[in-house]
N, C-alpha and C positions, 0 to 999 in steps of 0.2 A: 601601291603595292609596298608591303613592309620589307625592310632590308636589315639584316643583322650587322654587327660591327665588323664583319669580315667581307662585306659587300655582297652577301648572298641574298637574293630576293626569295621570298617564300611564295612559290607558285602552286604548291600542292599540299594536301593534308591526307594522312592515313588515319582512319578511324576504326578502332577495334570495337566491335559490337558485343563481343562476349569472349571469355577465356575458356568456355566449354568447347569440347571437341569430341566427336565420335571415333577419332583415331587416337592412338597413343604412340606416335612416331618416336623412335629411339633417340633422334637428334633434337627433339623439341623440348624447350625449357618449361613448357606448360605441363608436360607429362600427362596429357589427357584429362586435365582437371575438370570436375563438374559433372552435372547431370547430362547424359547423352541419349536420352530416350528418343529424341527427335525434336523437330521445330516446336517451339512453345513461346509463351509470353516472356517478355524481358524479366530477368530475375532481379531480386532486390538490390544487388550490387551493380547492376548494369544500367547504363543510361537509358531513359525512355526514348521513344521516337521523338517526342517534343523536345527533349534535351538536345538530341543530336541535330535536329533541324535548326534549332535556335543557334547552335554553334556554327553550322554551315552557312546560315544566313549572314552571320557576322563575318565569317571568313570571306564570303563573297564580296562584302563591302570593301575588303582590302585586296580585291582583284585576284584572289586565289581561284584558279580556273580548273582544278581537278581534285577529285576525292576518290580514294580507294578504300573500300570497306574490307576489313580483315577480321581475324579472330585470334585465337580459337577458330571455330568454324562459323562464319557469319550466317550461314543458312540454317543454323539452329534457331535463329530468330524468326518467328512466324510473322513479324511485322516488317520484314526486310523489304517487301514490295512497297509498303507504305513509305518507308524511309527513303527509298530511291525515288519514288514518285514525288515526294515533297522536297527533294534536293533542288537548290536553285538551278534554274535553266542554264545559267552561265557556266556551270561546272560540268566537265566530263566525268562520268561515273563509271568506275571499274570496281572489280571485286577479285579477291583471292580466296579460293575455296578448294576443298578436297574433291568436289564434284559429285558426291554421293546423292545429293538432293537436287541436282540439276534436272534429272528426268522428272517431267511433270511440272517443273517450275520455271525452266529456262525461258519459255515463251512469255510467261507472265512478267518475268523480270525485265525482259527486253521491252515489253509494252509499257512497263513502269518507267523506263529510261536508262536501263543498264546498257553500256556501250562496249565494254571490254571485259574479258574474264581471264584470269590465270587459274589453272587447275594444277594442283600439286600431284605429281606422278613420278615416283622415284625408281620405278622398274616396270618392264613390260611382261615379266614372268610373274604369274599369280603367286607362286610360292615365295619368291624373293620379295614381292610387294607385301605379302602378309608378314614376313619376318621384319621388315622395316617399319611398317605402320601398325603392327599388332592388330590387324583387322582382316576380315575376309571379304572386303568390299571391292576387290579388283574389278569384277564384271560391272558393278554399279558405277564405278569411276569411268570405265570405258563408255558405258551408256551415257554418262553425264557429258562427256566430251562430245559425243555425237549429238546429244540434245542441244548443246550450246551451238554447234555448227548449224544444225537444222533451224535454230531460232535466229540465225543471222549474226552470231557473235564472232565470226571469222575475222582475223585470225585468232584462234584460241592458243594462248601461250601456256605451254606445259612447264611447270617449275620442278626442277630436280636439284636437290641438295647433293653436292659432290663430296663424298668422304669415303672412308675405307669400305663401308658396306655397299656403296653404290658405284664406285669407280669402274667396276667391271661391266656395268650396264650402260655406260655412256655411249659407246659405239652403237649399240642397238637402238638407243633412243634417238641418236642423230640420224640413223637410217630411217627410223619411223617418221620423223618430221619431214625428211627429204622425199619420202615416198607418198605422203598423204597430204593432199591439198588442204589448206586452211589451218595447218598446225605450225607453230613455232616453238622453239625450245629455249628456256632460260636456265642456264647452269649456275647454281648459287653456291658460292664458296662457303664451306662449313665454318661455323663460328664456335670454336672449342670453349670460349669463355662463357657461353650460354649453357653448356652441357657438362662442363667439368671433365671432358674426355679428350684431352689433347692427343692421345695416342691414335685417335680415329682420323686425324688430319692428314691430308695429302697436299702435295705441292701443286697449287692451281695453275702455276705457270706451265707445267707439263701439259695440261689440257689446252691452254692457249697455243702452245707450240704445235701440238698434234692437229688442232683445228686449222691453224695457219697452213700446215702442209697439205691438207686435203681440200681446203676451201677453193671454190672457183673465184671468190671475191671476198675481200676483207674491207669492211666499212668502219670508220671511226666516228663515233658520236661525241662531238666536242662537249656538249652541255654536261653529260654525265661521265665523260672520259671513259667510255666503254667501247669495246670492239664487237661488231657483229660479223659473223662468218656465214657466208652463203654457200651451202654445200649441196651436192647432187647425190650424196650417199657414198658409202665406203666399199660396196661390193664390186670388186674388179671385173667380175663376169657380167655385170648388169649392162644393158644397152645404154648408149649415150643418152643422157637425160635431157629433157626439154628444159632449156634455161629458164623458162617462165614458171617452172614448177620446182625450183630449188627450195630447200629448207633453210630457214634462218635460225642460227644458233647464236645466243648472246651469253656472255659470262658476267655475272655480278660478283665482283671480288673486292669487298670493302675491308677485309682484314689486314691490318697494318698498312693501309693504303691512304696516305695523306691526300693524294690527288683526288681520290674518290670522295673523301669527306669534304674537301674544298669545293666540290661541285654538288653538294647536297642542298636541295631547295625544298625540303619537306619538313613539316611539323606533324607530330603524332598526338593522338588522343587515345588514352587507355579506355577500356570498357567501363571503368568507374568514373570517368569524367575528368581525368587529369591530363593537362597539356604537358608535353615533353618535347624538348628540342632535338633529342637524339635517341635512337633505338637502344644504344648501349648504356645510356645513363639513366639512373633513377634518383639522382641527387638534385635534379633540376625540376622536379614535378611541381606543377602549379594547379591547384584545384580551381575548378570553375564554380564551386559552391552550389548555390541554388540555381545557377545558370541564367540569371537575368542577362539581358543583352549588354548592359553596362559593365557587369562583372566580366563577361566573356571578352569584350573589347579590351579591357585593361589587362587581363591575364594573357590574352593573345599577344598584345604589344610587348608585355614583359618577357614572354617566352621567346619571341623572335629576337628581341634586343639582347638576350642573354645566350643565344645559340653560339656554340663553340665547335669548330671542327674537332671531331673526336681524336683522330690520329693526326699528329703534327702540331696540335695545340693543347687540347685537354690531356692527351697522352703524348709524351715526348720521349725520345731516346736518351738514356743516360750514357755515361762515359764507357760503359761496357757494351753499349749497343742494345740494351734491353729497354722495353717500353715501360714507363712508369707515369703516374699521375703528376701533372704539372702543379707545383705548389701553389701557383697563382689561383687555382680553382678549388683548392681544399676549403671546405666551409661554404660552398655555394649554397644558394637558397634551397630549402627542401620543403616538401608538402607539409 
């Protein structure tokens, strides 16, 4: 297993299959780019299934044991089932999706080897959902979650980005996962640097504090330094909940969080075939070229060797307490 200079082993990879999406979420830096007519063949700027599988086979050689397929919307690839089927058996396969194409495909994806799924869902009200996603696909997303559960993908984890537009819906979403078997909730801290809208930010610590007050149990995950909150719901008039049916809520809070970055064990691959050591950086991209296995091995080693914790190392606080780029990493290798 490869380890970077900060002692972090790389145990997982996140592979973007496309930057196309059929949503245009207001917080997304992709802004709904690309053709969104529906699942289709890989586009010219996207890795082919063969490209992706070659990379995964090399990653498996270095004992990487998990892959998450992302986008854009990964289910816009009509070869998704093939890619999953050809993923090395040693890897756990998961996917992040907006869920609209899960009806009719969830069972086939499970047959191909999909083991876990995250579905983006930022509100339970159709009108609020439409305002955030710029789509009218609320019912289809709900159908998609049910299709995933029916296909055996429980627990289905719902992803909710927490910012000004969604903060008022968090309580309803927590109740939703507490009341429905097979669902979990992942609250994701808003990243204003990706959207240029810092005024939309909220203090994620307030959400932590609220969950700690209502939780039946708080679990600390040391590997990712994250907290999980097990909740029975927030309705004071509801009957006592069955402890076995509590909902799990987890907060992903990487912004300005050196501890989070110090516990990152992932490498990412863009849909164009560039390796990158950090979501927030684009000055460390390494192309896998024509993607022969020798090229992939070398670029993978280079990417891991040059990984730097974003907050606390690449970004450091100056005398005024503001985050700025560490001079040591200016002029880092680029694509």
